[in-house]
N, C-alpha and C positions, 0 to 999 in steps of 0.2 A: 532575708530580713536586713542584711547588711546594706544592700542596695537601697532599700526604702529609707533606712536611717541616714545614709549619706545624701540621698536626694532631698530629704526633708531638711537636713543640716545645711545643705547648700542654699536652699530656698530661704530658710529662716535667717541665715547669716546675711545674705544679700538684701533681703527685705529689711532686716534690722539696721544694717549699715545705711541703706537709703533713707529710712525714716530718721535715724539719728542725725545724719548730715542735713536733712531737710529741717529738722528741729533747730539745729545750731545755726543755720543760715537765715532763719527768720529774723526780721527786725525786732528790736526790743519795743514793746508797747502792748496795747490791749489785745492785739491779734496773736501775740506769741503764746503758744500753748505748750506746757511741759509734758502733756500727755503723749505727744509724738516721741519725745525723748524716752519716756518710760516704755512705750511700745517698741522703740528701736532697741533699747537695752534688753528687753525681754527676748526679742528675736535673736540678737547676738548671743545671749546666754544659751538659749535653746540650741542654736546652731553649733556653738562650741562644745556643748555637752554631747550632741549627736556625733560630732566629728571625733571627740575624745573617747567615745565609747561606741565604736561602730558595730560591735557584736552584741548590741543591745537586744534584750529579749522582747517578745511581743507585748507582754503586759507593761513592761517599763516604757516601751515606745508609746503605748496608748496613754500612759500617764504623762509622759513628756509632751506629746502633741496636745493632749487635753489641757494641761496647765498653760501651755503657750497660747492656745486658742482662747481660753478664758481671759488670760491677762491682756492679750491684744484686743479682744472684744470690749473689755471694760475700758481700756485706754481709748479705744475708738469712740465709745459712747461718752467718755469724759471729754475728749477733744471736741465732740459735737456740741456739748453743752458749753464749753469754755469759749470756743471761737465762733459761736453762732451769731453773736452781735457784730462781728467784724466781717462777715461775709456779705458780699454784694449780691450773690446769686443764691440766696438762702433757699428759695423754692426748689431748686434743683439739688443742692448739696445736702440739705437736711434729711430728706427721706432716704437718700442713698447711704448716708453715713449711719443713720439709725438701723437700716436693714443690714448693712455690712457688720456693724457691731453686734447686733442681735444674733445674726447667723453664726458669728464666730463664738459667742458665748454659748449658744445652744449646742454647737458642735463640740466645744470643750466639755460641757457638762455630760453629753452623751458618751464621749470617749472616756471621761473619768468614771462614769457610772458602770461602763462595760469595758474596763481596761483589760479584762481577760479574753477579749475577742481575738479572733484569728486575723491575720494580715488583710484578708479580703474585705471584711466589713470595715476595718480600720481605714483602708484605702477608699472605700465607697463613701463613707461619711466625710472624710477629709476632702475627697474629690467633689462631692456635692456642695460643700462649703466653698471650695475654690471656684466652682462654677457660678455660684451666687455672687461672690465678691468680685470676680472677673466681669460678670455681666453688669454689675453696678458701676464698676470703674469705666467700662466701655460706654455705658449709657451717660454717665456724668461727663466724660470727655466729649462725647458726641453733642450733648446739650450745650456745653460751654465752648465748643469750637468757634473761634472767631469773635468771642465776646470781649476779649481783652484788648484787641487792636481794632480801631475803627476801620471801616471799610474804605473810607476816603484816604486814610494814611497808607494803605497798602497798594493803592493804584499807582501805576507808573504814569508820569506826565506824557501827554500826547506830543508827538513831534510837531513843530510848527509848519 
């Protein structure tokens, strides 16, 4: 269980730091969304708790991961609502964000409801959520690839 706690702690810490830095680097204006800062702070907190208590018991790990998943899912849904008007590619980003946030909240509720589960179901539920979130991130990246830079600007000039 110690290895699972440390791996989750590492993931949550890196994810939280990335989100917090991203939230702080956004320009001030209507596109700025504090939900990413909340999501980042949640990940950093869960990661530090996991690193500070590596001998965590299975039920406590289920509660920790479940609370983190619910918090990040709600923050993702909040960010979807807050920044929806500022997105140029809303048709691609909105469904992916809604599915990601919903999957995270559902995973968290399942883990909180069955916090007494053994490490194998805990890993399976968390892994299924990670697959959904990863697939949505890959799909979104694939759909948005090349949309921010015009194709004519990326071409090299022909030699005379």
